[in-house]
Wavefront OBJ file of the C-alpha trace (Angstrom):
o trace
v 91.343 124.613 136.444
v 88.811 125.306 139.220
v 88.803 121.646 140.276
v 92.572 121.760 140.812
v 92.236 124.890 142.941
v 89.597 123.140 145.070
v 91.775 120.048 145.423
v 94.686 122.250 146.419
v 92.601 123.828 149.186
v 91.633 120.386 150.536
v 95.224 119.111 150.598
v 96.427 122.302 152.271
v 93.854 121.753 155.052
v 95.013 118.134 155.414
v 98.605 119.331 155.510
v 97.863 121.772 158.325
v 96.139 119.006 160.291
v 99.049 116.566 159.868
v 101.671 116.680 162.595
v 103.776 113.658 161.659
v 106.408 114.682 159.102
v 106.357 111.220 157.559
v 102.631 111.510 156.867
v 103.217 114.761 154.994
v 105.057 113.033 152.116
v 101.899 111.837 150.272
v 100.390 115.312 150.682
v 103.519 116.948 149.228
v 103.233 114.485 146.350
v 99.578 115.355 145.683
v 100.246 119.090 145.912
v 103.068 118.599 143.414
v 100.699 116.859 140.996
v 98.190 119.704 141.323
v 100.844 122.357 140.663
v 102.040 120.356 137.638
v 98.488 120.231 136.229
v 98.222 123.993 136.791
v 101.389 124.462 134.726
v 103.348 125.693 137.767
v 106.239 123.321 137.203
v 108.806 124.882 139.541
v 106.328 124.823 142.441
v 105.471 121.216 141.589
v 109.139 120.302 141.650
v 109.558 121.962 145.054
v 106.776 119.829 146.538
v 108.139 116.627 144.978
v 111.610 117.368 146.328
v 110.146 117.794 149.827
v 108.412 114.436 149.484
v 111.448 112.564 148.137
v 113.733 112.487 151.258
v 110.796 111.389 153.418
v 110.013 108.504 151.045
v 113.688 107.573 150.853
v 113.825 107.417 154.660
v 110.531 105.627 155.310
v 110.105 103.319 152.287
v 112.091 100.412 150.924
v 114.410 101.436 148.080
v 112.288 99.438 145.617
v 108.885 100.557 146.881
v 106.366 101.325 144.060
v 105.436 104.677 145.667
v 109.047 105.812 145.314
v 108.927 104.852 141.632
v 105.706 106.833 141.267
v 107.393 109.902 142.762
v 110.393 109.619 140.413
v 107.918 109.289 137.538
v 106.195 112.514 138.613
v 109.523 114.326 138.919
v 110.437 113.107 135.432
v 107.176 114.466 134.024
v 107.872 117.907 135.521
v 111.402 118.035 134.107
v 109.976 116.914 130.740
v 107.427 119.748 130.800
v 110.246 122.188 131.633
v 112.299 120.931 128.682
v 115.097 119.568 130.895
v 115.284 116.237 129.099
v 118.477 114.936 130.719
v 116.992 115.198 134.215
v 113.655 113.893 132.974
v 115.388 110.833 131.530
v 117.345 110.193 134.738
v 114.152 110.355 136.827
v 112.147 108.088 134.527
v 114.990 105.558 134.437
v 115.025 105.485 138.261
v 111.274 104.903 138.234
v 111.678 102.101 135.695
v 114.478 100.449 137.669
v 112.372 100.360 140.844
v 109.324 99.061 139.000
v 111.358 96.307 137.357
v 112.420 95.157 140.834
v 109.043 95.445 142.548
v 106.359 94.722 139.938
v 105.452 91.839 137.612
v 107.118 92.148 134.186
v 103.801 92.890 132.495
v 102.530 95.447 135.020
v 100.968 98.497 133.358
v 103.175 100.887 135.383
v 106.202 99.473 133.547
v 104.431 100.434 130.337
v 104.019 103.963 131.717
v 107.756 104.211 132.429
v 108.778 102.958 128.984
v 106.237 105.324 127.406
v 107.630 108.332 129.278
v 111.225 107.404 128.486
v 110.172 107.163 124.838
v 108.668 110.657 124.985
v 111.924 112.054 126.372
v 114.087 110.369 123.720
v 111.645 111.613 121.067
v 112.038 115.189 122.308
v 115.825 114.695 122.277
v 115.492 113.549 118.614
v 116.969 110.146 119.486
v 114.354 108.335 117.433
v 115.900 104.862 117.574
v 115.805 104.803 121.383
v 112.386 106.441 121.384
v 111.058 103.715 119.092
v 112.576 100.958 121.226
v 111.017 102.433 124.384
v 107.562 102.909 122.871
v 107.597 99.373 121.465
v 108.486 98.059 124.939
v 105.567 100.058 126.374
v 103.245 98.667 123.706
v 104.329 95.067 124.363
v 103.574 95.416 128.085
v 100.247 97.129 127.470
v 99.197 94.416 125.029
v 99.754 91.864 127.820
v 98.230 93.820 130.680
v 95.361 95.831 129.187
v 92.183 95.098 127.205
v 92.720 95.232 123.423
v 90.712 98.442 123.124
v 92.270 100.280 126.074
v 93.097 103.952 125.260
v 96.695 103.490 126.445
v 97.258 101.041 123.568
v 96.029 103.744 121.219
v 98.441 106.157 122.887
v 101.369 103.784 122.294
v 100.496 103.397 118.621
v 100.230 107.204 118.334
v 103.660 107.678 119.872
v 105.201 105.017 117.640
v 103.576 106.733 114.657
v 105.116 110.067 115.632
v 108.566 108.485 115.855
v 108.257 106.835 112.438
v 107.006 110.158 111.033
v 110.102 111.972 112.266
v 112.300 109.162 110.929
v 110.715 109.761 107.518
v 109.125 106.292 107.389
v 105.682 107.515 106.369
v 104.057 104.147 105.534
v 104.844 102.786 109.022
v 103.801 106.068 110.607
v 100.475 105.921 108.781
v 99.884 102.307 109.802
v 100.577 103.114 113.471
v 98.292 106.148 113.515
v 95.487 104.189 111.841
v 95.797 101.490 114.537
v 95.604 104.226 117.159
v 92.409 105.577 115.591
v 90.830 102.111 115.439
v 91.441 101.583 119.169
v 90.344 105.072 120.163
v 87.127 104.751 118.145
v 86.243 101.665 120.210
v 87.124 103.091 123.598
v 86.520 106.843 123.478
v 83.609 109.173 122.661
v 83.524 110.188 118.978
v 84.471 113.773 119.821
v 87.246 112.969 122.298
v 90.261 115.298 121.795
v 92.573 112.269 121.549
v 90.797 111.240 118.329
v 91.329 114.757 117.040
v 95.039 114.363 117.770
v 95.162 111.096 115.828
v 93.409 112.550 112.773
v 95.820 115.481 112.970
v 98.766 113.064 112.961
v 97.378 111.149 109.973
v 97.000 114.478 108.170
v 100.648 115.331 108.832
v 101.749 112.004 107.340
v 99.638 112.396 104.187
v 100.930 115.974 103.865
v 104.535 114.787 103.992
v 103.713 112.080 101.430
v 102.363 114.797 99.112
v 98.803 113.405 99.211
v 97.169 116.751 99.912
v 93.564 115.641 99.360
v 93.812 112.971 102.075
v 95.803 115.330 104.287
v 93.038 117.911 103.991
v 90.311 115.370 104.791
v 92.190 114.199 107.909
v 92.895 117.694 109.193
v 89.252 118.668 108.642
v 88.182 115.675 110.776
v 90.621 116.752 113.475
v 89.265 120.293 113.318
v 85.632 119.156 113.551
v 86.371 117.108 116.688
v 88.378 119.885 118.292
v 85.675 122.469 117.583
v 83.142 120.284 119.438
v 85.362 119.269 122.345
v 87.656 122.219 123.076
v 87.348 125.889 123.983
v 87.100 128.171 120.936
v 90.528 129.653 121.643
v 92.295 126.369 122.478
v 95.767 126.165 120.939
v 94.955 122.808 119.294
v 92.348 124.593 117.171
v 95.098 126.977 116.121
v 97.178 123.947 115.193
v 94.382 122.535 113.011
v 93.809 125.837 111.216
v 97.574 126.110 110.687
v 97.857 122.604 109.233
v 94.891 123.098 106.901
v 96.529 126.345 105.779
v 99.739 124.471 104.953
v 97.802 121.963 102.843
v 95.984 124.668 100.869
v 99.318 126.470 100.383
v 100.858 123.378 98.825
v 97.744 122.877 96.703
v 98.303 126.389 95.329
v 95.065 127.766 96.828
v 96.675 130.802 98.416
v 93.438 132.611 99.294
v 92.230 129.704 101.455
v 95.726 129.166 102.851
v 95.848 132.796 103.950
v 92.395 132.595 105.538
v 93.278 129.512 107.619
v 96.673 130.851 108.686
v 95.036 134.086 109.811
v 92.489 132.086 111.859
v 95.360 130.106 113.389
v 97.157 133.334 114.253
v 94.034 134.845 115.844
v 93.574 131.815 118.121
v 97.242 131.668 119.027
v 97.251 135.361 119.899
v 94.393 134.673 122.358
v 95.747 131.454 123.864
v 99.531 131.777 123.854
v 102.153 134.107 125.285
v 103.135 136.931 122.914
v 106.573 135.414 122.338
v 105.449 131.793 121.884
v 107.251 130.174 118.916
v 103.913 129.017 117.454
v 103.032 132.674 116.869
v 106.291 132.989 114.980
v 105.304 129.978 112.876
v 101.950 131.570 112.019
v 103.544 134.842 110.928
v 106.098 132.836 108.943
v 103.402 130.829 107.161
v 101.404 133.959 106.358
v 104.598 135.437 104.934
v 105.096 132.406 102.694
v 101.558 132.789 101.333
v 101.952 136.504 100.612
v 105.298 135.748 98.944
v 103.672 133.179 96.668
v 100.881 135.668 95.899
v 103.530 138.181 94.837
v 102.649 140.624 97.644
v 106.220 141.188 98.741
v 105.669 144.110 101.167
v 103.146 142.078 103.213
v 105.371 139.001 102.972
v 108.284 141.016 104.324
v 106.238 142.417 107.217
v 105.031 138.924 108.182
v 108.499 137.378 108.058
v 109.921 140.245 110.111
v 107.178 139.658 112.721
v 108.116 135.971 112.770
v 111.786 136.845 113.194
v 111.077 139.238 116.086
v 109.102 136.586 117.981
v 111.679 133.892 117.301
v 114.529 136.131 118.464
v 112.712 136.567 121.803
v 111.712 132.937 122.301
v 114.448 130.794 120.760
v 118.219 130.366 121.175
v 120.224 132.651 118.862
v 121.357 129.692 116.746
v 117.961 127.963 116.466
v 117.247 126.694 112.915
v 113.907 128.569 112.831
v 115.829 131.845 113.031
v 117.799 130.674 110.026
v 114.531 129.982 108.209
v 113.260 133.488 108.979
v 116.413 135.153 107.682
v 116.234 132.892 104.618
v 112.626 133.871 103.911
v 113.355 137.568 104.387
v 116.242 137.154 101.957
v 113.944 135.612 99.351
v 111.548 138.559 99.607
v 114.343 141.138 99.262
v 115.667 139.141 96.294
v 112.316 139.251 94.533
v 112.011 142.970 95.291
v 115.364 143.449 93.558
v 117.144 144.599 96.736
v 120.158 142.329 96.323
v 122.398 143.804 99.071
v 119.678 143.223 101.705
v 118.929 139.796 100.241
v 122.595 138.862 100.493
v 122.855 140.069 104.097
v 119.781 138.029 105.100
v 120.948 134.858 103.372
v 124.395 135.174 104.957
v 122.745 135.451 108.404
v 120.681 132.367 107.619
v 123.821 130.512 106.554
v 125.735 131.504 109.706
v 122.930 130.220 111.958
v 122.581 126.998 109.999
v 126.328 126.392 110.151
v 126.119 126.587 113.967
v 122.967 124.528 114.430
v 122.919 121.908 111.674
v 125.211 119.124 110.418
v 127.638 120.286 107.722
v 125.787 118.320 105.042
v 122.242 119.353 106.027
v 120.049 120.241 103.014
v 119.181 123.645 104.532
v 122.840 124.636 104.216
v 122.602 123.686 100.560
v 119.524 125.906 100.300
v 121.406 128.867 101.802
v 124.358 128.507 99.451
v 121.914 128.165 96.546
v 120.116 131.382 97.492
v 123.375 133.268 97.981
v 124.387 132.054 94.528
v 121.169 133.427 93.018
v 121.820 136.840 94.572
v 125.402 137.008 93.303
v 124.160 135.898 89.870
v 121.695 138.767 89.706
v 124.367 141.184 90.947
v 126.515 140.055 88.010
v 129.231 138.573 90.249
v 129.457 135.290 88.367
v 132.590 133.845 90.048
v 130.987 134.160 93.509
v 127.689 132.860 92.151
v 129.461 129.839 90.700
v 131.317 129.190 93.960
v 128.093 129.356 96.006
v 126.162 127.086 93.664
v 129.091 124.659 93.679
v 128.920 124.487 97.498
v 125.151 123.980 97.342
v 125.598 121.135 94.875
v 128.306 119.456 96.977
v 126.054 119.450 100.061
v 123.054 118.219 98.108
v 125.063 115.392 96.564
v 125.959 114.231 100.089
v 122.560 114.647 101.710
v 119.908 113.956 99.075
v 118.908 110.968 96.939
v 120.632 110.926 93.549
v 117.407 111.824 91.757
v 116.224 114.573 94.118
v 114.811 117.647 92.297
v 117.066 120.027 94.283
v 120.088 118.469 92.571
v 118.482 119.382 89.272
v 117.993 122.921 90.580
v 121.691 123.213 91.451
v 122.827 121.984 88.049
v 120.323 124.360 86.439
v 121.646 127.357 88.383
v 125.253 126.460 87.597
v 124.216 126.279 83.950
v 122.715 129.778 84.120
v 125.971 131.161 85.538
v 128.105 129.497 82.859
v 125.687 130.810 80.227
v 126.132 134.364 81.516
v 129.909 133.823 81.539
v 129.582 132.832 77.846
v 130.960 129.368 78.598
v 128.331 127.638 76.491
v 129.751 124.074 76.542
v 129.751 124.015 80.372
v 126.339 125.689 80.462
v 124.962 123.035 78.125
v 126.487 120.187 80.151
v 124.993 121.587 83.380
v 121.520 122.088 81.911
v 121.529 118.601 80.398
v 122.530 117.181 83.792
v 119.684 119.143 85.400
v 117.260 117.780 82.819
v 118.443 114.219 83.453
v 117.869 114.617 87.213
v 114.421 116.113 86.729
v 113.378 113.379 84.308
v 114.101 110.807 87.021
v 112.199 112.576 89.792
v 109.387 114.603 88.216
v 106.345 113.915 86.018
v 107.045 114.248 82.284
v 104.958 117.425 82.033
v 106.276 119.129 85.169
v 106.935 122.856 84.536
v 110.501 122.469 85.817
v 111.257 120.186 82.854
v 109.939 122.924 80.602
v 112.378 125.346 82.241
v 115.294 122.997 81.542
v 114.381 122.599 77.870
v 114.014 126.380 77.669
v 117.500 126.911 79.120
v 119.034 124.316 76.807
v 117.350 126.111 73.921
v 118.906 129.414 74.975
v 122.370 127.857 75.029
v 121.987 126.291 71.577
v 120.668 129.620 70.279
v 123.719 131.457 71.620
v 125.973 128.784 70.066
v 124.266 129.406 66.721
v 122.799 125.898 66.530
v 119.310 127.045 65.570
v 117.744 123.653 64.709
v 118.620 122.260 68.172
v 117.551 125.515 69.801
v 114.192 125.310 68.033
v 113.686 121.662 69.030
v 114.428 122.465 72.685
v 112.128 125.480 72.810
v 109.325 123.507 71.165
v 109.694 120.807 73.846
v 109.550 123.507 76.506
v 106.433 124.964 74.890
v 104.705 121.562 74.666
v 105.278 120.896 78.378
v 104.150 124.364 79.385
v 100.997 124.090 77.269
v 100.058 120.910 79.147
v 101.001 122.029 82.646
v 100.294 125.761 82.844
v 97.291 128.060 82.308
v 96.967 129.275 78.707
v 97.907 132.834 79.688
v 100.884 131.944 81.903
v 103.898 134.198 81.317
v 106.204 131.198 80.767
v 104.211 130.349 77.632
v 104.873 133.879 76.463
v 108.572 133.292 77.111
v 108.554 130.115 75.002
v 106.843 131.810 72.057
v 109.288 134.706 72.381
v 112.302 132.392 72.284
v 110.923 130.411 69.341
v 110.406 133.732 67.567
v 114.048 134.671 68.154
v 115.196 131.379 66.639
v 112.999 131.749 63.539
v 114.216 135.336 63.153
v 117.847 134.204 63.255
v 117.029 131.437 60.734
v 115.558 134.081 58.415
v 112.009 132.695 58.622
v 110.346 136.031 59.255
v 106.662 134.994 58.915
v 107.073 132.279 61.584
v 109.116 134.652 63.730
v 106.351 137.261 63.512
v 103.625 134.730 64.374
v 105.592 133.511 67.407
v 106.289 137.000 68.728
v 102.645 137.986 68.277
v 101.612 134.886 70.265
v 104.063 135.932 72.971
v 102.647 139.469 72.982
v 99.041 138.238 73.253
v 99.861 136.096 76.292
v 101.911 138.815 77.948
v 99.124 141.358 77.468
v 96.820 139.015 79.403
v 99.224 138.008 82.157
v 101.405 141.052 82.832
v 100.917 144.717 83.800
v 100.637 147.037 80.784
v 104.077 148.553 81.381
v 105.939 145.307 82.155
v 109.395 145.120 80.516
v 108.520 141.797 78.830
v 105.825 143.589 76.827
v 108.498 146.030 75.746
v 110.625 143.069 74.687
v 107.793 141.636 72.574
v 107.137 144.937 70.804
v 110.891 145.295 70.243
v 111.152 141.834 68.676
v 108.080 142.378 66.500
v 109.666 145.632 65.357
v 112.880 143.835 64.401
v 110.940 141.327 62.288
v 108.944 144.056 60.504
v 112.209 145.897 59.864
v 113.751 142.779 58.294
v 110.607 142.412 56.154
v 111.072 146.084 55.095
v 107.699 147.050 56.596
v 109.138 150.183 58.181
v 105.892 151.894 59.319
v 104.833 148.809 61.321
v 108.373 148.401 62.596
v 108.445 152.029 63.756
v 105.094 151.683 65.520
v 106.298 148.567 67.377
v 109.619 150.090 68.417
v 107.895 153.254 69.651
v 105.593 151.111 71.818
v 108.633 149.238 73.117
v 110.381 152.515 73.952
v 107.327 153.941 75.741
v 107.015 150.846 77.948
v 110.721 150.762 78.708
v 110.750 154.445 79.641
v 107.956 153.755 82.149
v 109.342 150.553 83.644
v 113.140 150.807 83.497
v 115.785 153.274 84.706
v 116.430 156.012 82.145
v 119.946 154.707 81.490
v 118.967 151.037 81.152
v 120.595 149.338 78.128
v 117.175 148.200 76.846
v 116.070 151.833 76.619
v 119.234 152.499 74.633
v 118.443 149.517 72.391
v 115.021 150.987 71.567
v 116.572 154.333 70.633
v 119.137 152.544 68.458
v 116.476 150.397 66.734
v 114.346 153.445 65.949
v 117.488 155.098 64.597
v 118.039 152.111 62.287
v 114.484 152.475 60.981
v 114.830 156.180 60.276
v 118.103 155.475 58.496
v 116.382 152.804 56.384
v 113.627 155.348 55.645
v 116.357 157.894 54.680
v 115.417 160.309 57.474
v 119.032 160.801 58.513
v 118.449 163.733 60.882
v 116.037 161.726 63.047
v 118.317 158.700 62.773
v 121.200 160.846 64.049
v 119.113 162.049 67.015
v 118.099 158.525 68.074
v 121.597 157.072 67.555
v 123.017 159.893 69.666
v 120.601 159.181 72.517
v 121.429 155.461 72.352
v 125.154 156.196 72.667
v 124.558 158.559 75.615
v 122.709 155.804 77.479
v 125.315 153.180 76.602
v 128.112 155.398 77.938
v 126.300 155.548 81.298
v 125.303 151.884 81.465
v 127.998 149.813 79.747
v 131.787 149.381 79.919
v 133.610 151.421 77.272
v 134.810 148.258 75.493
v 131.397 146.568 75.426
v 130.500 145.310 71.908
v 127.098 147.022 72.039
v 128.485 150.492 72.714
v 131.036 150.001 69.939
v 128.267 149.083 67.453
v 126.072 152.025 68.457
v 129.001 154.432 68.142
v 129.666 153.014 64.710
v 126.025 153.656 63.736
v 126.330 157.255 64.962
v 129.566 157.866 63.059
v 128.136 156.386 59.856
v 124.979 158.504 59.988
v 127.036 161.672 60.447
v 128.578 160.990 57.059
v 125.118 160.904 55.472
v 123.963 164.244 56.869
l 1 2 3 4 5 6 7 8 9 10 11 12 13 14 15 16 17 18 19 20 21 22 23 24 25 26 27 28 29 30 31 32 33 34 35 36 37 38 39 40 41 42 43 44 45 46 47 48 49 50 51 52 53 54 55 56 57 58 59 60 61 62 63 64 65 66 67 68 69 70 71 72 73 74 75 76 77 78 79 80 81 82 83 84 85 86 87 88 89 90 91 92 93 94 95 96 97 98 99 100 101 102 103 104 105 106 107 108 109 110 111 112 113 114 115 116 117 118 119 120 121 122 123 124 125 126 127 128 129 130 131 132 133 134 135 136 137 138 139 140 141 142 143 144 145 146 147 148 149 150 151 152 153 154 155 156 157 158 159 160 161 162 163 164 165 166 167 168 169 170 171 172 173 174 175 176 177 178 179 180 181 182 183 184 185 186 187 188 189 190 191 192 193 194 195 196 197 198 199 200 201 202 203 204 205 206 207 208 209 210 211 212 213 214 215 216 217 218 219 220 221 222 223 224 225 226 227 228 229 230 231 232 233 234 235 236 237 238 239 240 241 242 243 244 245 246 247 248 249 250 251 252 253 254 255 256 257 258 259 260 261 262 263 264 265 266 267 268 269 270 271 272 273 274 275 276 277 278 279 280 281 282 283 284 285 286 287 288 289 290 291 292 293 294 295 296 297 298 299 300 301 302 303 304 305 306 307 308 309 310 311 312 313 314 315 316 317 318 319 320 321 322 323 324 325 326 327 328 329 330 331 332 333 334 335 336 337 338 339 340 341 342 343 344 345 346 347 348 349 350 351 352 353 354 355 356 357 358 359 360 361 362 363 364 365 366 367 368 369 370 371 372 373 374 375 376 377 378 379 380 381 382 383 384 385 386 387 388 389 390 391 392 393 394 395 396 397 398 399 400 401 402 403 404 405 406 407 408 409 410 411 412 413 414 415 416 417 418 419 420 421 422 423 424 425 426 427 428 429 430 431 432 433 434 435 436 437 438 439 440 441 442 443 444 445 446 447 448 449 450 451 452 453 454 455 456 457 458 459 460 461 462 463 464 465 466 467 468 469 470 471 472 473 474 475 476 477 478 479 480 481 482 483 484 485 486 487 488 489 490 491 492 493 494 495 496 497 498 499 500 501 502 503 504 505 506 507 508 509 510 511 512 513 514 515 516 517 518 519 520 521 522 523 524 525 526 527 528 529 530 531 532 533 534 535 536 537 538 539 540 541 542 543 544 545 546 547 548 549 550 551 552 553 554 555 556 557 558 559 560 561 562 563 564 565 566 567 568 569 570 571 572 573 574 575 576 577 578 579 580 581 582 583 584 585 586 587 588 589 590 591 592 593 594 595 596 597 598 599 600 601 602 603 604 605 606 607 608 609 610 611 612 613 614 615 616 617 618 619 620 621 622 623 624 625 626
């Protein structure tokens, strides 16, 4: 920056010594360039605008210097984000150069390149590609084959293909850029770091995380040698490496890199720069995946605050922040706050995105999940139906998100006791997933599990068992041996065997479920209570009342710790212990436990609920035995 200040001093002296107004135009132009390099874009524009009328008066309308000035003005408008004015200026520069220069002159390549950059920033990728290809064609004719500007053109073409989703062509372009830059630039030149960064982004989007990581690490190594320790490009590299580790499931490393990115960005960027919002957002995603919901919430709220200051009120990133906050509230069980956040996300996305954009589908999906957990099944079904409709329009026919929508619709129908529709939805979800996912992907296990639950509720125990065994087989291959989903599969298989009257197999399955849950869950987790409850039911059916009583008492103790005092599962434990005491002919204790079960049911369930009717019946019957 010091060299620009020195240059500015020299040109100001020259300006003071110049008396002819016409001779001041080149000095205005140079001062404008200096101000632009200093990041003082408005001052740069002021100098250029002083130079322009002098050039227009003293130069021919097609003079190359006039084109150069329009080019400079275009670059300032581009840096200010005024793309319409930038485009108009660069097109004027191009028009003059086409009239005054040979068709293969390198300045024509500069104009096409800059027009391509503007179209790229306007997201008009077809025109951007056309412009960058025109720049490349001229540069191939006018420059040596290893000239850095050729590498720049390939880089820009690669970025366009990347944003068009054509990753193979993007990768090819970026690799050509690297090959040229390696011949013409020092090995630690920042431009090589940029190219390795771009290759990493492509591999990341292709899901090849190992190659993405290798590329981003090369970019980081170059940037660490060639840039200041707080340069924003280092923050970018740390951020991108963090994203790769996040998608590889290595959350500890992801968190470390995102925190390094944040630290650099806090030193090098304004406090309301959107990149700071991105860092807080990414840290929030990591904490969310680690199950640390309070820290996730704090990070996402920081991201939202920054984005609200730095972005338009309908910017999609604001929608993403509200969406992520909604997910955290959802997982914390705060459904009203989750719903409010997801509705804000939806409102922003409706303003800023096309009506069939996948992010709108995501919002409707998340709203559906909240309504489902609030027990409002009609609204849940409506939301999931909207999500599915958008996804059918915007995604390939075998995209996993379609499977997710069918799965969620199936869960709603299941809870509405519409088992045929639930089964049809889950089978459709399974079909979609089989087309798009590996055969042992955990999501396939989830679909088989859900199909098993439907068959179980329909009383078709052989099909239920077959489905749950498929789910278990997939989960055994794809998940750690103590993963809670394995516990779920053993639990569900145990329920089927119990209903089929095969008590030894039911007991073995529930004990397997308990063993896994003891390893993977907190000691007072409700699922442990469920396992003890189910083991108690099996022992009861096998007439082993002491073991049954011990299991049900453990279930009750866990449920009293982990659930509200009027939760139906607490009532179920009281009722089950009452059944045991009745079977053991201790009618007074049975009466006490049945009475407590009914009290809880009256607080927690509708008066016509089948469960409360059964528990009341148990209480009335035991009174007759006293």
